[in-house]
C-alpha positions in Angstrom: 197.7 -104.7 -61.2 198.6 -105.1 -57.6 196.7 -108.4 -57.5 198.8 -109.9 -60.2 200.7 -113.0 -58.9 204.0 -111.2 -59.6 203.1 -108.5 -57.0 200.8 -110.4 -54.6 202.4 -111.8 -51.5 201.8 -115.5 -51.1 204.0 -116.6 -48.1 204.2 -120.1 -49.5 207.9 -120.7 -50.0 209.2 -123.6 -47.9 212.9 -124.2 -47.2 214.0 -127.6 -48.5 210.7 -128.1 -50.3 210.5 -129.2 -54.0 210.5 -125.5 -55.2 213.7 -124.9 -53.2 215.6 -127.9 -54.7 214.3 -127.4 -58.2 215.4 -123.7 -58.1 218.8 -124.7 -56.8 219.2 -127.2 -59.6 218.2 -124.7 -62.3 220.7 -122.2 -61.1 223.4 -124.8 -60.8 222.9 -125.7 -64.5 222.9 -122.0 -65.4 226.2 -121.5 -63.6 227.9 -124.5 -65.1 226.7 -123.6 -68.7 227.7 -119.9 -68.2 231.2 -120.7 -66.9 232.0 -123.5 -69.3 230.5 -121.7 -72.3 232.6 -118.6 -71.5 235.8 -120.6 -71.1 235.3 -122.5 -74.4 233.7 -120.0 -76.7 234.9 -116.5 -75.6 238.3 -114.8 -75.7 239.5 -112.9 -72.6 238.0 -109.5 -73.6 234.7 -111.1 -74.4 234.8 -113.0 -71.1 235.2 -109.7 -69.1 232.4 -108.1 -71.0 230.1 -111.1 -70.5 230.8 -111.2 -66.8 230.2 -107.4 -66.5 226.9 -107.8 -68.3 225.9 -110.6 -66.0 226.8 -108.4 -63.1 224.4 -105.7 -64.5 221.7 -108.4 -64.8 222.2 -109.3 -61.1 222.1 -105.6 -60.2 218.8 -105.3 -62.2 217.3 -108.0 -60.1 218.0 -106.0 -56.9 216.8 -102.7 -58.5 213.6 -104.5 -59.6 212.7 -105.1 -56.0 213.1 -101.5 -55.1 211.0 -100.4 -58.0 208.3 -102.9 -57.2 208.1 -101.9 -53.5 207.9 -98.2 -54.5 205.2 -99.0 -57.1 203.1 -100.9 -54.5 203.6 -98.1 -52.0 205.1 -100.4 -49.4 208.7 -99.4 -49.5 210.1 -99.3 -46.0 213.5 -97.8 -45.5 214.1 -100.0 -42.4 214.0 -103.2 -44.5 214.1 -102.3 -48.2 217.3 -100.3 -48.6 220.1 -102.4 -50.2 222.1 -102.5 -47.0 222.2 -106.3 -46.3 225.4 -107.8 -47.5 223.8 -109.8 -50.3 221.7 -106.8 -51.4 224.7 -104.4 -51.3 226.9 -106.6 -53.4 225.0 -106.1 -56.7 225.8 -102.4 -56.5 229.5 -103.1 -55.7 230.1 -105.9 -58.3 229.9 -103.8 -61.5 232.6 -101.4 -60.2 234.7 -104.3 -59.0 234.5 -105.9 -62.4 235.5 -102.7 -64.1 238.5 -102.3 -61.8 239.3 -106.0 -62.5 241.8 -106.5 -59.6 242.4 -109.9 -58.1 242.7 -108.5 -54.5 239.2 -106.9 -54.8 237.8 -110.1 -56.1 239.4 -112.0 -53.2 237.8 -109.8 -50.6 234.4 -110.0 -52.2 234.8 -113.8 -52.8 234.8 -114.5 -49.1 231.9 -112.1 -48.4 229.8 -113.7 -51.1 230.6 -117.3 -50.3 230.3 -116.9 -46.5 227.1 -114.8 -46.7 225.4 -115.3 -50.0 226.2 -119.0 -50.6 224.7 -120.0 -47.2 221.6 -118.0 -48.2 221.0 -120.5 -51.0 221.0 -123.4 -48.6 218.9 -121.7 -45.9 216.9 -119.0 -47.6 215.2 -116.2 -45.7 212.7 -116.1 -48.6 208.9 -116.1 -47.9 207.3 -115.9 -51.3 207.2 -118.5 -54.1 207.2 -118.2 -57.9 206.1 -116.0 -59.6 206.4 -113.3 -56.9 209.0 -110.6 -57.7 210.8 -111.3 -54.5 211.3 -114.9 -55.5 213.0 -113.8 -58.8 215.0 -111.1 -57.0 216.2 -113.5 -54.3 217.6 -116.1 -56.7 218.9 -113.8 -59.3 220.9 -111.9 -56.6 222.1 -114.8 -54.5 222.8 -117.4 -57.1 224.1 -114.8 -59.5 226.6 -113.5 -57.0 227.9 -117.0 -56.3 228.4 -117.5 -60.1 230.3 -114.2 -60.3 232.5 -115.2 -57.4 233.4 -118.5 -59.0 233.8 -117.3 -62.5 237.4 -115.9 -62.2 238.7 -119.1 -60.6 237.9 -121.1 -63.7 238.3 -118.3 -66.3 241.2 -116.3 -65.0 242.9 -118.9 -62.8 242.6 -116.8 -59.7 243.7 -118.4 -56.4 243.2 -117.4 -52.8 245.7 -117.3 -49.9 245.5 -116.9 -46.1 246.4 -113.2 -46.4 243.3 -112.7 -48.6 241.1 -114.4 -46.0 242.5 -112.2 -43.2 242.1 -109.0 -45.2 238.5 -110.0 -46.1 237.6 -110.8 -42.5 239.0 -107.4 -41.3 237.0 -105.5 -44.0 233.9 -107.5 -43.1 234.2 -106.6 -39.4 234.7 -102.9 -40.3 231.6 -103.0 -42.5 229.7 -104.8 -39.7 230.5 -102.1 -37.2 229.5 -99.4 -39.7 226.2 -101.2 -40.4 225.5 -101.5 -36.7 225.7 -97.7 -36.4 223.4 -97.4 -39.4 220.9 -99.9 -37.8 220.8 -98.0 -34.6 220.2 -94.7 -36.5 217.5 -96.2 -38.7 216.1 -98.5 -36.0 216.7 -101.3 -38.5 218.4 -104.7 -38.7 220.5 -104.6 -41.8 223.2 -107.3 -41.9 221.3 -108.8 -38.9 223.5 -106.9 -36.5 220.7 -106.5 -33.9 218.5 -109.6 -34.3 218.0 -112.9 -36.1 216.7 -112.8 -39.7 213.1 -114.1 -40.1 212.4 -117.8 -40.6 214.5 -120.8 -39.9 218.0 -120.2 -40.9 221.5 -121.0 -39.8 221.4 -117.9 -37.5 219.0 -119.7 -35.2 221.8 -122.0 -34.0 224.1 -119.1 -33.0 222.4 -118.1 -29.8 220.6 -114.9 -28.7 221.6 -111.4 -29.5 224.2 -109.9 -28.8 226.1 -113.2 -28.2 225.4 -114.5 -31.7 227.6 -111.7 -33.1 230.5 -113.4 -31.4 229.3 -116.8 -32.7 229.3 -115.3 -36.2 233.0 -114.4 -35.8 233.7 -118.1 -35.2 231.6 -119.0 -38.2 233.4 -116.5 -40.4 236.8 -117.9 -39.4 235.6 -121.5 -40.0 234.0 -120.7 -43.3 236.9 -118.7 -44.6 239.2 -121.6 -43.6 237.0 -124.1 -45.4 236.9 -122.0 -48.6 240.7 -121.8 -48.5 241.1 -125.6 -48.5 240.3 -126.2 -52.2 242.8 -123.5 -53.2 245.6 -125.2 -51.2 245.1 -128.4 -53.1 244.8 -126.6 -56.4 248.1 -124.9 -55.8 249.7 -128.2 -54.8 248.4 -129.9 -57.9 249.5 -127.1 -60.2 253.0 -127.0 -58.6 253.3 -130.8 -59.0 252.3 -130.5 -62.6 254.9 -127.8 -63.2 257.6 -129.8 -61.5 256.8 -132.9 -63.6 256.9 -130.9 -66.8 
């Protein structure tokens, strides 16, 4: 069973290769159909239930990896615990969806878009389809982005500068906590002690520990970029209200 392609490591995934682009396209279509279908076909209660179930699906993708690693006898607490930001979010999202508060969504939106979204463009993935890690990686990363975007189009949620500042403060607190955990476990969760493997955007941020300072600049820049569309959304909505 361990030799089944689903379990067997293949180390054949290539960033910006055909598989990367095709997978991105598939998940883009899934996201568009999911959001538009929910908006047109479901009432508000059904939309909340559907998003919650989708959140459980994303959580299932992360749990699948843990089960597979345990089954194969290769689970390593220094790399396989769900303590990276992207791997942590599937466990947080169901509770956040149950609470259903705009402020919690706002904090998590910036975390997802700044961390998870860039992971779609510069994956740290090593294994191609049909490996379990391939499925886990895209279910979690693409699924989280869909969940982050869903309330914008379904609930009309908007973001403000205060949301970005609060999210950045919370991310720094989480980063400090994770650094302590990394030292205790001799691990590198949230990449607080070293670059992630492979060629990613982290490679342009300089050596450790200076790249942690570079990340702060990246966070400020990304959070600012993600605020721009909401500025124009609010202007357009205000203009529409004034005309009416």
